[in-house]
N, C-alpha and C positions, 0 to 999 in steps of 0.2 A: 519570369511571370510572378505576379503576386499570389502568395499562398496564404490562406486564412484557415484557422482551425477553430472549431467549436467543440468544447470538452463537456460531454454529458457525465453526470455523476462525479463532479470535479472534486468534491471534498475540500480539503485545505490546500490543494494545488500541487500535489506531488507529480502527477503526470504533466500538468500544464508547465510546471517549472522545468521539467526535463525537456519537453518539446521546445520551450523557449531557448534553453541552453543549446539545442541542436540548430537554432537559427530560424525556427518557425514562429509565425505570429499567431497568437491565440486571442481571438476576439473576445471570447467570453467563456465562462464556466457556468454550468447549470447544476443546481443541487437543492434539495429541500432542507438540508442541514444548515440553517441560517447562521448557526454559531461559527461556521467556517468562513463567513464573509470577510471578516477583518484579515485573517491570515491569507486568504486567497488574493484579495485586492492589494494588500500592503506589500506583498512580496512579488507580485506579478503585475505587469502592465496590461491587465485584463479586467473585465467587468464580471462580477459575481451576480448571477440572476437566481433569486430565491423562488424557484418554481418547480412543481412536480413535472417530471418528464411526460407523464400521461396527459398533462394539460398543454403541452407544447404543440403549436400548430406548424404547418408547413411554412407559413409566412414568418412566424417567430424566428425560425432557424435561418431562412433565406435572408432575412434582414440582417442577421448577425454576420453572415458571409459577405454581405455587401456586394461590391462589384469585383470581388476577387476572381481571378481567372481559374484558380485551382482551389477547390473546396475540400477540406478534410474534416470528417466527422469522427470524433474519438470518444471512447467511453469505456468505463469499467463499471458495469452494473454491480451492485452489492453482491459480494461473493458468498455470503452466509448460506443461501439455499443450496449451493453446490459444494460446500465444504465437507470434508470427511468428518469434521468435528460435529456436524449436525446431521449426518447421514441417517441416524436412527430416529430422528424427530419427525413428527407429523407436520408437513409443510403445506397442507392443502389450503390453509388460511393465511399463508405468508404473502403479504402484499408485495414483497420484493421479487417473488417468483416470476411474474409476467413482464418484468422490466426489459428483458432482452427482446420481447415481442414489440415493446414500445420503441426500442432502438431500431428494430427492423422496420416498423411503420415509418419512422422518420427518414430512413434510408430510401424507402420506396417513394416517399413524397418529395424529398429534396434532391435526390440523385447526386450525392457528393461524388467527387472524383476519386478520393482516397478514403478508406475506412480503416480504423484500427480498433480492436476490442481486446481487452485484457481481463483475465479472470483466473480462478484456481484451476488446476489441471482436471479436476473432477467434473467441470462443466461439460466436457465432451460426452459424458455418459447420459446426458439428459436430452429429451426430445426437443426442448426449446432451443438448444444449441444446434442440433441437426437441422431444425427448421430454419434457423438464422443463417447457417452456412449455405444450405441449399437455395435459399432465397437470393443470396448474393450471386451464386452461380447462374441462376435463372435470369437475374437482372443484367448479366453480361460482365460481371466482375471477374478478374483473375484473382484467385484466392490462395494465400499461403497461410498455414497455421502450424504451430508446433509448441512444445513445452520448452521454456527457457530456464536454464539454471542461472539465477541472478548472480551467483558468485563469480561467474565467468565474465561479468560485465562491470566488475568493481563494486558490487553491493556486498557489504561485509556481513551478510546473514544467509543462512541456509534457507533459500526461498525459491520454489519452483512456481512458475506462472505459465498459463496457457495464453499465447498471444496469437491473434489473427490479424493479418494485413490483407487488404483488398484494394485493387486498382482497376480503373477503366482503361489504363494506358498499355497494359501488358503485364508480363510476369513480374511479380514482386517477391522479395524475400527478406529475411532478417539478416542484419550485419553479422559478420563472423565474430566469435568471442574475442575479447581483448586479453583473456587469460591473465588478468591482473587481480589475483585473489588477495583480498584485503582482510585483515584479522580484527578482532575486537581490540587488541592492543593498538594497532595502527589508528583506530578510530576514536577511542575514548580515553586512552591512557594519559593524555595531556591535560585532562580536566582536573580542576581542584578536587581534593578529597572531601567527602561528605560523610556525615553520620546519618542514620535513618531519621527521618523527620526534619532534617536540616535543609536550609535553602542557601545557595551560594549568594554572597552579597553582590557580586558583579554580574550575575546572570540569574534572574528569577525563575527561568525555566530549568535551571540545574538544581532540582529539588527532588528529594527522595521521600517515599512514603514512610510513615511511622510504622515500626514493627511492634507487634504484641510481644509480651515478655517471652512467651514460649517460642515464637518465631525468631526472636533474637537469639535464643539459645540454639535453635535449629540451624540458623545460618552460620553460627560460630563453629558448628560441627560439620558443616558442609564443605566438600572438597570440589575444586574446579572440575567440571565434567562428571562429578559423582552423583549419587542419588541419596534419598532418605535412608537407604540401607546402611549408610555410613554413620548414622546417628546412634546414640545410646537408646536402648529399648524404651525408656521412659519418655522419649521425645517423639517416638513414632506415632503418627495419627491412627486413630481407631480404624479408619477406612482402609488404611494400608495393611492392617493386620488381617483383614478379611481376604478370602481367596479372590473375590471380585476386584480388589484394589491393589493386589500385589504387583500387577503388571504396569501400574501407572508410575513409572520412574522418572518421567520428564517434568514433574512438578517439584517445587521446593529444591531447585538445583542452581548451582553457580555456572556461569559461563566460563569458557577457557580463554585465556589471553591470546593464544596464538592460533586460534581457529575462528571461523565466522560464528556469529551469534545464531541462536535459533530464530525462527521466523517471528517477527514482531507482530503482536496482536493488539486488540483494543484494550487488553488488560496487561500490557507489557510492563507496567510500573509496579506490579504486585509480585512479591517473592513466591507466594503460593499458587500463582497462576500459570507457571511454566518454569523453564530454566532461565529465569530473569534475575537471578542473584548476581551481584557484581563479582568479578573474578577474585578479588581479595578483600574489598571493604565489606563490612558486615551490614549490608543493605541491598535492596533491589536497585536496579538501574534507575537513574533519574530521567525525567522527561527529556532533557537535552540529550542525554546519551541515547535514548530511544530514537530521537529525531536524527541524530548523526548516523545511527545504524540504518536508518531509512534513507540515508544519504541526502537529507536536507542540509543546506549550507549552515554553518555554525551561527550565522546571524539571522536565520529565518525566524520571524516572530509569529507567535500564535495568539498573542493577546496584546492589547494596547498597553503602553507604559502606564503603570499605576493601577491598572485593573487587577482585581483579585483573580488569582490563577486557580482553576479547578483541576486537580490532578486527573480526576475521572474524565472530565470533558475533553481536556487537551490530549490525554492519553488515547482517547477514542479517535480523535482527529489524526494523531500520528500513526496509530496502529492500522487505521482504515486506508491510509494513503498508499498510492503506488510509489515504490522507491524512486527517488528522483533520477538516479542513474539508469534505472530500467526505462523510465520515460524518455531519457535522452537517447538510449539505444533504439527505442521505437522511432523517435524523431529522426535520428541519423539514418535509419533504414528507409524512411520515407524520402528524406533528402537525397540519398544515394540513388534511389529508384527514379526520382524525378529528373536528376541529372542525366540519367541514361536514356530517358524516353522523351524528354521535352526539348 
């Protein structure tokens, strides 16, 4: 039977690309981040629709499903409202907060056969998630949910995500781990060496941010897996000398070659934004290295040839993405389920 997927909050296409790798057809991705349109459409045989999910109608989504016998509605609502990094912030005016309710509305209106939702583990502590889950049960869906350790599915970064799968056809579950842990060395060691601020001639995405003079000295004194406590006193930032900052050891760090990387974020190109220093070169990881750690294929393009590349804009695309291999594991779970019930 023909299966078609509509991907809400699609970004640059990490989830879509993984679903396609699993053999599913993705009709379209929907997102208000219009800067993702090129990357999404160039790398995926799918249409990017620049539209706010709140403005999507029942007819909009059903038209995208067409005459498919099996309709899959997928989505990863922006995770910032549910992240531990923003847990202390006032989110009452955060426009991203209600987006799971919009996902829920579209489920009620279009009645897809299969649903998948992915977010940070902290989403389960919020009422909006409880309402979302309970609505699916009331609508007659069989629901599975759990926290996935991405390193068990070939993603070379320490990343845990909450995944929900729901089906009208019967019990559904996530595929078993492949237990194929991949390291930073496995993923990026083959790339040409770079200095900070340099761009690779053969790949414009393999570019590293320019370091300030003091950060250049700091990374020269940084050890793989170490912290700013390895530096001489004169290089330690004032904030780290205060009692309130002494516990923040995960910034200004180098990755370790033979372990997974830390979780990629929208600021993964910055040495001071986390443990994003290259294991041995005196720089932060490049955009291409970040994309590979997110398991995008090495030829995945995020900008048109000849266009100026913004490290900030593309870094945000990469950091916001669902790792492609997590998307594939979600797709494989859906395919395995359908083989068993159809």
